[in-house]
Every structure is written in C-alpha cells, then in structure tokens.
C-alpha positions in Angstrom: 48.6 -17.3 101.6 49.8 -14.1 103.3 53.0 -14.0 101.3 51.0 -14.5 98.1 48.7 -11.7 99.0 51.6 -9.4 99.8 53.3 -10.3 96.5 50.0 -9.7 94.6 49.5 -6.3 96.3 53.1 -5.3 95.5 52.7 -6.3 91.8 49.5 -4.3 91.5 51.1 -1.2 93.0 54.1 -1.5 90.7 51.8 -1.8 87.6 49.3 0.9 88.5 51.8 3.7 88.8 53.2 3.4 85.2 49.8 2.9 83.8 48.5 6.1 85.4 51.4 8.1 84.3 51.5 7.1 80.7 48.7 9.2 79.2 50.0 12.4 80.7 53.6 12.0 79.5 54.7 14.6 76.9 57.5 12.4 75.7 56.9 10.6 72.4 60.0 8.4 72.4 60.6 5.8 75.2 63.1 3.1 76.0 63.1 0.2 78.5 65.5 -2.5 79.7 65.2 -5.4 82.1 67.3 -8.2 83.6 65.7 -11.3 85.1 65.6 -15.0 85.1 63.7 -17.3 82.8 63.4 -20.8 81.5 62.9 -22.6 78.2 60.6 -25.6 77.6 59.8 -28.0 74.7 57.2 -30.7 74.3 59.1 -33.0 76.7 59.7 -30.5 79.6 62.4 -28.1 80.7 65.4 -27.4 78.4 67.0 -25.3 81.0 66.9 -22.0 82.9 69.2 -19.0 83.4 69.5 -15.2 83.1 67.7 -13.1 80.7 68.2 -9.5 79.5 66.1 -7.4 77.2 65.9 -3.9 75.8 63.6 -2.0 73.6 62.4 1.3 72.2 59.0 2.7 71.3 57.4 5.7 69.8 53.9 7.1 70.7 51.8 8.0 67.8 49.0 9.3 70.1 49.0 9.7 73.9 47.5 6.2 74.3 48.8 4.3 71.2 52.4 3.6 70.2 54.7 1.1 68.5 57.7 -0.6 70.0 60.3 -3.2 69.3 62.1 -5.4 71.8 65.1 -7.7 71.8 65.5 -10.4 74.5 68.4 -12.8 75.1 68.1 -15.8 77.5 71.2 -17.8 78.4 70.2 -21.2 79.7 71.9 -24.2 81.2 70.7 -27.7 82.2 72.8 -30.1 84.2 72.4 -33.8 83.4 74.6 -35.0 86.2 77.3 -37.5 85.2 76.2 -37.3 81.5 77.2 -33.6 81.3 75.4 -30.3 80.8 73.6 -28.5 78.0 74.1 -24.8 77.4 72.5 -22.5 75.0 71.0 -19.1 74.2 67.7 -18.0 72.9 67.2 -14.7 71.0 63.8 -13.2 70.6 62.8 -10.1 68.6 59.3 -8.7 68.9 57.2 -5.8 67.6 54.2 -4.4 69.4 51.5 -1.9 68.7 
C-alpha cells in the first residue's frame, strides 16, 4: 500500500506541472516523444509484449485548444517454449483535438 501511494503521488506531481504550464505557453507548435514498454492482446489473451516508441506534433489554435497527430510503434514477442516464438510489430497513427 505504501509503494502504491508513493507511485500515485509521483504520477500526480508529474501530471500537474505540465497541465499548469500549458495555458501560459507562448509557443503554438509543440512536439513530443516517448519510449516505454507495452503489450498486445486479443480475445484469447496476450499476444506478446515489448518495447514501444512514439512521437508526435501538435499546433495550438487557442491557448487551451489544439490539434495533434501521433505515431506509435510497438515491437512485441511471445515465447511458446519448445514450439517457438512469435514476433511482430504494431503501428498506430492517431489524431487528437
């Protein structure tokens, strides 16, 4: 429970700072990128897990409203033991307003 509370507090602190800074930013164009881990699932369970990377760009139409696009790639792998392994990649393109 203590570790969960600390994680939640850290997550809130990391989210509040960018939210508070956004309306005051004079920049209209913004970019972002991330690297992490993820998993893929279908109706029968896990297909696999692996590293993910994403990048995107956005443009603010007003100080509090903008549009952005993002591309994400997830490379996944699942080991089936003696049978072998399954490797793949997932590409996602999104648009947000």
